[in-house]
Phi, psi and omega in degrees: 000138179277144178272140180260127186276350179294165178301311175229140182284139171295128179312318182289329173298311178302324178297310183290319182301314184288329177296316177293328175296318182295314180303306179305314176303316180296325177294322178280340180227075186302334184264009185296137175281164178303320178300319181290322180293315181293320176300317179300311183291324176301318177293323185289326184282347179308326184280349182296143175263131177096123180302324184292323182290320176298316178303307177300319176301314178294317175304316181295314183298315178299320178295320185296314178298322181293318176300317184289325176291321183287323183232075187296342181264002177297142174285172178300317184294321177295319180299311175302315176303316179294320178303309185303324177300326188261004179307306182306319181291318176302308182300315181300321180291324175297315180299316179301311182295324179292321178298316180303317179294314176307317186287322177297317180302312185294321183276359180281000000 
């Protein structure tokens, strides 16, 4: 994984970067389990700057693993295209979870 020198990584860049990381890991390890793929990307995202980027990266990686399991014959390009279609849904899910956490903090 390349290190990014900016203060914080843009969340969408983190999403595509982690997706590519999962795809490449799977190519190198065709029998890798979803747990192994997620473990690998989790380690790789430690170098990302910014918590939001890390959250988006892990969410994206999880979606890529799901896509690859659902469509095992998809090419890398097809997996990425499917991910891109799902980015708004992933972002909305992250925002919803953040709102719920904020509400919990307020109600304590």
